[in-house]
C-alpha positions, 0 to 999 in steps of 0.5 A, a space after each residue: 500500500 502506498 503512503 500518502 507522502 509517496 502519492 503526494 510526491 508523484 502528484 507534485 512530480 507529475 504536475 511539475 513535468 506538465 508545467 515544464 513542457 513548453 507550450 507551442 506558442 506561435 505568432 501570426 500577423 494579419 492584414 485587416 483591410 476593414 480596420 479603417 477607423 478607431 471604431 473598427 479597431 475597437 471592434 477588432 479588440 472587443 471581439 477577437 480577444 475572446 478567441 480560444 487559445 489567444 495569448 496576446 494581440 496588438 493592433 496597428 490602425 495605421 497599417 491595418 495590422 493585427 498581430 496575435 500570439 496564440 497557443 497552437 495546441 488550442 487554436 490555429 490560423 484558420 480558426 482565428 480567421 473564422 473569429 474575424 469573419 464572425 464580425 464580417 472582417 477578413 484577416 489575411 496572413 502576412 506572416 506566421 512564425 513559431 515563438 522561440 
């Protein structure tokens, strides 16, 4: 029969290994032509932040660029683009890279 201490040790070890494994973080840069004014930029910010797997994002109204860092284990570029389509915007991939 295993002691409580041994069970706790295994639990701590298991949880530690899980947090040490690096997440598959990626960054994608989208061009969003419909983002033409501050209200459009606010629409993007208010809607896209709820997408699953999104870690952080920035918008640049002048260049119409939205940069998103996301967890590739939870979402992908196609799902993020579908998130833009929910509010009638089209996100075109400019750049896609894996975070180091």
